[in-house]
C-alpha positions in Angstrom: 31.3 -9.7 12.8 31.2 -6.6 10.5 29.5 -3.4 11.6 26.2 -2.6 10.0 26.6 0.1 7.2 23.5 2.3 7.5 23.4 3.5 3.8 24.1 0.0 2.6 21.2 -1.5 4.7 18.8 1.3 3.8 19.5 1.2 0.1 19.1 -2.5 0.0 15.7 -2.4 1.8 14.7 0.5 -0.5 15.5 -1.7 -3.6 13.3 -4.4 -2.3 10.4 -1.9 -1.9 11.1 -0.6 -5.4 11.0 -4.1 -6.9 7.7 -4.9 -5.0 6.1 -1.6 -6.3 7.3 -2.4 -9.8 5.6 -5.9 -9.6 2.3 -4.3 -8.5 2.5 -1.5 -11.1 3.4 -3.8 -14.0 1.1 -6.9 -13.0 -1.9 -5.4 -11.3 -2.0 -1.7 -12.7 -0.7 -2.5 -16.2 1.8 0.3 -16.1 5.0 -0.8 -17.8 7.0 2.3 -19.1 7.3 4.5 -16.0 7.5 1.4 -13.6 10.5 0.2 -15.6 12.3 3.5 -15.2 11.5 3.5 -11.4 12.8 -0.1 -11.2 16.1 0.8 -13.0 17.1 3.8 -11.0 15.6 2.7 -7.7 17.7 -0.4 -7.6 20.7 1.3 -9.1 21.2 3.3 -5.9 22.0 0.3 -3.8 24.2 -1.2 -6.5 26.2 2.0 -6.8 26.7 2.2 -3.1 27.9 -1.4 -3.1 30.4 -0.3 -5.9 31.5 2.7 -3.8 32.2 0.5 -0.8 34.5 -1.6 -2.9 35.9 1.5 -4.7 39.5 1.5 -5.8 40.4 4.9 -4.5 38.7 7.7 -2.4 37.9 9.5 -5.7 36.2 6.3 -7.0 34.2 6.0 -3.8 33.1 9.7 -4.1 32.2 9.4 -7.7 30.0 6.4 -7.2 28.2 8.0 -4.2 27.4 11.1 -6.4 26.0 8.8 -9.1 24.0 6.9 -6.4 22.7 10.3 -5.2 21.7 11.2 -8.8 19.9 7.9 -9.2 18.0 8.5 -5.9 16.9 12.0 -7.2 15.7 10.3 -10.5 13.8 7.9 -8.4 12.2 10.6 -6.5 11.1 12.1 -9.8 9.5 8.8 -11.1 7.7 8.5 -7.8 6.3 11.9 -8.0 5.2 11.2 -11.6 3.5 8.0 -10.7 1.6 9.8 -8.0 0.6 12.7 -10.0 -0.7 10.5 -12.8 -2.7 8.3 -10.3 -0.6 5.1 -10.8 0.1 5.1 -7.0 -2.0 6.6 -4.1 -0.8 9.5 -2.1 -0.4 7.0 0.9 1.8 4.6 -1.2 3.8 7.6 -2.4 4.3 9.0 1.1 5.5 5.7 2.4 8.2 4.9 -0.3 9.2 8.5 -0.9 10.0 8.8 2.8 12.6 6.1 2.4 13.8 7.9 -0.8 14.1 11.2 1.1 16.1 9.5 3.9 18.6 7.9 1.5 19.1 11.3 -0.1 19.8 12.9 3.4 22.2 10.1 4.2 24.1 10.3 0.8 24.1 14.1 1.1 25.8 13.8 4.6 28.4 11.4 3.4 29.3 13.5 0.4 29.5 16.7 2.7 31.7 14.8 5.1 34.0 13.6 2.2 34.1 17.1 0.9 35.2 18.6 4.2 37.8 15.9 4.6 39.4 16.7 1.4 39.3 20.6 2.0 40.9 20.1 5.4 43.8 18.2 4.0 
C-alpha cells in the first residue's frame, strides 16, 4: 500500500471544496465570472501537483510545483476578492482560505527543500 502524500491529499480535498463553493456561487448567488476564475485556478493546484508527481525529471517536478504554488496564490486572490465584494462571508472565507494557506505553506516547504538539495549537490 502506497504511503499517503500530504500535498496530494490536501490539494485534492481543496479542489473538492473549491468545486462546492463554485456551485454555491454560480447557482445560489448568481456569480459567474469570479467563481469561474476561482474554479479554474483552485482545481489547477491539485492537477499540477499530480503532474509534478509524474514528472519526467527533477526539473519538471520543480517547475510543476512552482506553477502549482502560483495557482494557489491566484486562488487566494480570488477568495479575497469574493469576500471583499460580499459574495462569500468572512466565515466562509476564513474556512476555505485556511486550507489555501496550508497548501501554500506545504508547497513553499517542498520548494525550499528542493532548492537546498540542488544547492548542496
